[in-house]
Structures are given as structure tokens and as C-alpha cells.
N, C-alpha and C positions, 0 to 999 in steps of 0.2 A: 343449672346451674352449669354443669359439670359436660354436659353434651354442648352447649354453647359451645364452651372456651376449649372446649374441643374439636365444633365448630371448627372457630376463630383462628384454631393452632392448626389444622390443618391447610383453612383460605389463603394462610401465612405463605406457605412453604409450596400452593399449587395456585399463588398471584396467577395473571399478568404480565405475561411476554416483556422487559426492557424494550421501548421506542427505539427505532434505525433515527439517525442522522444521517446525510449524505455530505460528505465532503467532493470537491473536483476544484482540480489545478492543470494548470497547463502552465509551456514553458515560454518568452517571448524570445526568439520567433519559437512559433508555437510547430514548423516543423522541426525546428534542431539544425536548421539553413540545412535540412534537407540529409543528412549528416554524412557529408564530404569524406572521400574515404583517405582523402589528407589529415584530417585532423581526429580532433576526437573533442568530445563537450563536458561539461558538467553542469549538472544543475540544483541551483540551490533555491529549498524555496524554507516560507516560515508557517510554522502548524502553532496555532494562540489556541489550542485544546492539551493542555499536558497531563487534565488528571485521566481523560479520557475515551472508554473500553472500546479499543481500535482488532470490532471483530472482522474485518475482510477487506483486502486494499488487493489493487488492479492497475496494474500499466499498459494503455492500448497506443499500440501505433496505428491511424487511421488511415488505408490507400494505400501501404507499402511496399516498397519493390523493387529490388535490384535491380541496379543497370545496367548491368552484363551477368552472369551465372562466368565467376570463373575459380580453380580452387580455391580451398582458403577462405572465401568470401564469408563470415561469416561476426556477426553482431552480436558482443557481449552489452551487458547490462548487469550495473554493480549499483546492490545502496551508500549509500554516503551519508557516517554518520558527522565528518564535520567538509562537507563542499569547502572548493575554493573561493567561494565568495558564492553570494545569493544571486538569479537570475545565471544569465547562463554565461557560459564562458569558455573558448575554444582555445583549443595546440594543435602545436601541429606538433605532427608525428612523420611525413609523408607516406604515409600507407604503409605504414611495417607493420608488420602480419606478426597478430597476441591480441593481447586484452591489457590497454595500457594499465585498467586501473584494478588489475590481478593486488592484491595484497592487499587492496585502500579501504574496504569493504567488503559481506559477501554478494554472490555471484547471482542474482537472480534469474537470470538463464540469457539462452542462447540464439541466435537462429539466422538461418541459413535461405534464400530464396532458395526454391529449385529447381523455377521456368523463368524468370526476371526480364523484366522489358523482352517482346511487346507485349508481353503474358497480363491476364490483368492482375491488379493487387487485391492485394490481403487485408484482414483488418485482422491485425491479432492480437495478443492481451495474456497479457502474464500471470496469472490470477496467483499473489503469493498463498505460499502455504503458511501453515498453521505457526510452525519456525521462521523463515521468514517477515511475519507481523508481530512475533517476538521482536523480532531485532528492529523493525519499523515502529515498534509503540517505547524502545528501547532511545533510540535514536533521536527522537520525536518527541524527547519527553525533554526535551532541555533547548525546545523551539522552533529549533531549527537541522534539516535532516537537506540530506537532497538524493541524486543520482550522477554515474560515472554511466557516459554511453560512448564504445570506440567501435564503430564498423569501420572491416577491410575493404569493405568500397561502398559507392553509393548509393547509402537506401534512402529512393524518394519518396515521400508518403507526406499527408495531408493532415498530420497536429496530430504530436504526442498525448495524449489526456489519463495522472491521476486520480484515481477514486477511490474513495478511506468513506469505509463505515461506520461508526461507531452506535455504543447499545447508550443508551439515558437510559434511567431508573423511571419511571414511570412512579408518579403519588400515591394513586392507588396502591405498587407492588409496594414504596416501601412504611406507607399505613399502617396495608396488612400484614407489613411483614413485624412489624412494632407492635401491629394488637396481639400476633399470635406468638412472639415473646410474652407480653404484659401475662397473656391466658395462660402461659406456661407455669409463668413465675405464680399465681395463682394456686394451676393444680401442688404444682410443687412446696410452698408449703402447705394448704389443707391436708396434706398426705401425713405430713410433723404432726 
């Protein structure tokens, strides 16, 4: 009997890893109006899984390229806890250099196109660090989060996509863990 209980305890801690669910989001317009250099943008979206354990987040710009390479051409991407609104919103900065979203949320990353048009565009992906995933999880806990984008030049692209992966405990994992706890309780009782 002790061997069976010990086996249950071991199985509980070596249980099958959680399965993953993957969620995709795209802004509308999907290319953020090609990130016009006279404007900066926010993208707010709703999150319907506030208790999900978020394991990875990435933000991809498909076929992005700078209209022309100039000094100080930088695209800034910030994570926003409370975006100004849902969907895509544009604001004029008349090509003022720098990050219009500085101080409004953590910087996810920056990018400068070293080649520009007419060279081939690239797929650019920002893979969130562990710290950035933590911020993202905190921000979406109330059901809404977003991004701030400020490109100091015209960054043509074929669409922006947010990918969020969450861990979902499988019933087998939960069941084995429960059996392991029961087994530990029985072993503890028998020792007394």
C-alpha cells in the first residue's frame, strides 16, 4: 500500500504539463495606417481571460519597411495599461522626434530600418521578456490593455498581429495532483 501511495505522490509532481491555448489579435486597420510619420497611434483591445496564466506574448509587424532611411528614424512600441480607447486611435505629432508614449507604459522595443525602400521588407517580431509578460498579465487582468506606437518615419507594413499563449491545466494534471495530496495525507496519518 505504501508503494502505491508513494507512486501516486510521485505521479502528482511529474504530472503531464499544462496544455496551451493561443490567442491572436489584430488592429483595425490591420496595418495601423502604415504608421504615418505625422501621427502616433494607440491600439486598445479587450481580454476575456483575466485568470489565465500567460506564458508568452509576441507582437509581429509583417513586411515592414521604412519609406526612406534618415537620421533618427525610430519606431517605438509601448505597452499601455489603460489605452485612450478601444480600437485604433491616431493623434497628430507632426513628425516630432522621440517617443510620444514615453512614461505611459513600459517600452516593449524600438526598431530602425537599416535599409529602407526599395530593399525587401522584413517580418519584425518583438518577443516579450519575462518582465514584459508580467506587465502584460497585470494590465489585461481588468479586461483591457493596449499598445502605443510612434514611428518617426513612415513604416509601411502588411499588418500587425499580437500572439498570446496561455497555460491551461489539464484535468489529468489536476486529478493526479489531487491524488498525490491525498496520498501524502495518508502517509502522514500512518506515521502518527
